[in-house]
N, C-alpha and C positions, 0 to 999 in steps of 0.2 A: 485178337484184334491187333492191328498194325499201329505202330507209333506215328505221330504226326507232329509237324513243327508248331511251335507256340511263339506268338509275338508279344505276349504279355509276361515278360520276364520277372517283374516284381511280384507277381502272384505265385511264383514257383519256389519261393524261399522254403526250404525244408523238404522239397519234393525231389525224388530220384529222376534224373533226366539223362539224355544222351546229347553230347556235343558233337555236331557234324560240320564238316567243311567240304564243299564240292562233293556232296552226297557220300562222303566217307566218314565213318565213325572215328572220332578223335579220342574221346574219353567218355566214360559214364560215371556218374556220381550224384551226390546230393547238393543242391544249390545252397550255398552258405549265405550269400547276399547278392543283391541285384540293383541295378540302376534302371530307371524307366526308359521307355521309348522304342524298342529295346536298345540300350547302349552298351552295357557290360554286365557280366555276372561272374561271381566267384564260385567255383566248386570247392566243397570242403575237402580237407586233407583226409586221405584214407589209405588203405594198403596199396592202392594203385598209384598213388602219388601225393605230392604236397598240395596245399591250397593253390588254386590256379585261376587266373583271370582270362576270360574270353570276351571278345568284343564283336558286335555286329559289323562294325566298320571293317574288320579284318575278314569278314565273310563267314563267321561262325553262325550256326543255327542251333537252336535248342529244341530237341524233340522230346515229347512226353508220351507215355503209354496211356491210352484211355482207361479209365477206371469204371468198374461196375457201379451203378447207382447205389446199390445196397452198401457198398464200401464207403460211400460219401455221407451216409446218413449219420447224424449226430444225435445222440440221446439227450433229452432235456436235462438241464442241471437239476440236481437234487435240491429239494426245498430244505431250508435250514430248520433244524429242530427248534421247536418253541419251548421255552422254559415253563414249567408248571408250578 
């Protein structure tokens, strides 16, 4: 599946993304923090570079990979053990 742009940056904290500008890949990484609307987001520091800020006002777009539905399923929380 092909990546697509996301306009909901605050929902991407902790998600691997691609940062693009003028259809060109600038950097890929994991979102460390984000502001709403989209306004700005920070990619976490990694082997590719330091923590970096990208803003929508400067023309940056955030692209994400679609995930399979099965990967998004969350198992129910375990019920606490009851003392006897």
